[in-house]
C-alpha positions as semicolon CSV with decimal commas, in nm:
position;residue;x (nm);y (nm);z (nm)
1;X;2,583;-0,127;-1,451
2;X;2,343;0,034;-1,656
3;X;2,123;0,312;-1,536
4;X;1,844;0,064;-1,512
5;X;2,028;-0,156;-1,278
6;X;2,115;0,168;-1,094
7;X;1,775;0,247;-1,030
8;X;1,672;-0,111;-0,914
9;X;1,951;-0,112;-0,677
10;X;1,805;0,234;-0,531
11;X;1,444;0,108;-0,541
12;X;1,558;-0,204;-0,336
13;X;1,711;0,031;-0,108
14;X;1,407;0,227;-0,058
15;X;1,209;-0,086;-0,012
16;X;1,434;-0,215;0,255
17;X;1,422;0,124;0,444
18;X;1,066;0,169;0,422
19;X;1,015;-0,207;0,561
20;X;1,237;-0,108;0,861
21;X;1,033;0,192;0,922
22;X;0,700;0,024;0,922
23;X;0,761;-0,295;1,101
24;X;0,508;-0,555;1,049
25;X;0,273;-0,341;0,885
26;X;0,525;-0,348;0,575
27;X;0,392;-0,686;0,514
28;X;0,048;-0,581;0,413
29;X;0,175;-0,303;0,221
30;X;0,427;-0,524;0,057
31;X;0,146;-0,787;-0,022
32;X;-0,069;-0,547;-0,186
33;X;0,210;-0,376;-0,396
34;X;0,290;-0,723;-0,514
35;X;-0,074;-0,793;-0,602
36;X;-0,149;-0,457;-0,782
37;X;0,223;-0,505;-0,942
38;X;0,362;-0,181;-0,782
39;X;0,664;-0,093;-0,587
40;X;0,603;-0,049;-0,246
41;X;0,801;0,285;-0,294
42;X;0,513;0,408;-0,530
43;X;0,241;0,296;-0,319
44;X;0,371;0,480;-0,048
45;X;0,468;0,794;-0,251
46;X;0,252;1,041;-0,420
47;X;0,193;0,864;-0,751
48;X;-0,154;0,920;-0,872
49;X;-0,145;0,640;-1,161
50;X;-0,505;0,420;-1,130
51;X;-0,298;0,106;-1,046
52;X;-0,104;0,277;-0,757
53;X;-0,419;0,461;-0,631
54;X;-0,611;0,120;-0,622
55;X;-0,328;-0,033;-0,428
56;X;-0,316;0,249;-0,205
57;X;-0,687;0,231;-0,141
58;X;-0,659;-0,143;-0,077
59;X;-0,347;-0,112;0,195
60;X;-0,574;0,127;0,366
61;X;-0,849;-0,097;0,408
62;X;-0,663;-0,392;0,505
63;X;-0,446;-0,179;0,769
64;X;-0,792;-0,034;0,903
65;X;-0,908;-0,432;0,948
66;X;-0,581;-0,465;1,172
67;X;-0,775;-0,197;1,406
68;X;-0,531;0,096;1,298
69;X;-0,701;0,434;1,317
70;X;-0,741;0,677;1,006
71;X;-0,459;0,882;1,126
72;X;-0,226;0,618;1,174
73;X;-0,291;0,441;0,831
74;X;-0,272;0,782;0,699
75;X;0,077;0,826;0,832
76;X;0,169;0,499;0,694
77;X;0,019;0,542;0,322
78;X;0,106;0,907;0,316
79;X;-0,255;1,009;0,273
80;X;-0,465;1,252;0,541
81;X;-0,708;1,088;0,762
82;X;-1,014;1,206;0,546
83;X;-0,890;1,055;0,224
84;X;-0,830;0,741;0,408
85;X;-1,189;0,715;0,493
86;X;-1,262;0,760;0,132
87;X;-1,012;0,477;0,026
88;X;-1,172;0,253;0,302
89;X;-1,553;0,337;0,163
90;X;-1,422;0,298;-0,195
91;X;-1,335;-0,069;-0,107
92;X;-1,614;-0,144;0,098
93;X;-1,835;-0,053;-0,184
94;X;-1,646;-0,261;-0,452
95;X;-1,728;-0,646;-0,360
96;X;-1,464;-0,766;-0,616
97;X;-1,198;-0,548;-0,470
98;X;-1,278;-0,682;-0,105
99;X;-1,297;-1,027;-0,225
100;X;-0,949;-1,007;-0,370
101;X;-0,799;-0,827;-0,076
102;X;-0,966;-1,071;0,159
103;X;-0,792;-1,351;-0,050
104;X;-0,461;-1,190;0,025
105;X;-0,577;-1,178;0,391
106;X;-0,630;-1,560;0,395
107;X;-0,278;-1,611;0,258
């Protein structure tokens, strides 16, 4: 087994553990991670690359549409509640991002 295979195995393990912890909310997080082509672990982690940040913003916005509070969303995506508010406002200000995420919501 190569190092890359070992890392993929570890990532798969982490994704399963995260799914078990998040329950139904994991579906939203997983769909957004797939849409932005990032791993669930990266989306929920501390990575600040542009693609991961955009995915995190999208996940926060979709979770807010389910009725979750900013604090609860922050607990899921690893942000404080004020940053969650910023993420939600950022998506609200971008019609293209909203349309992309709403397409996910319909699916």
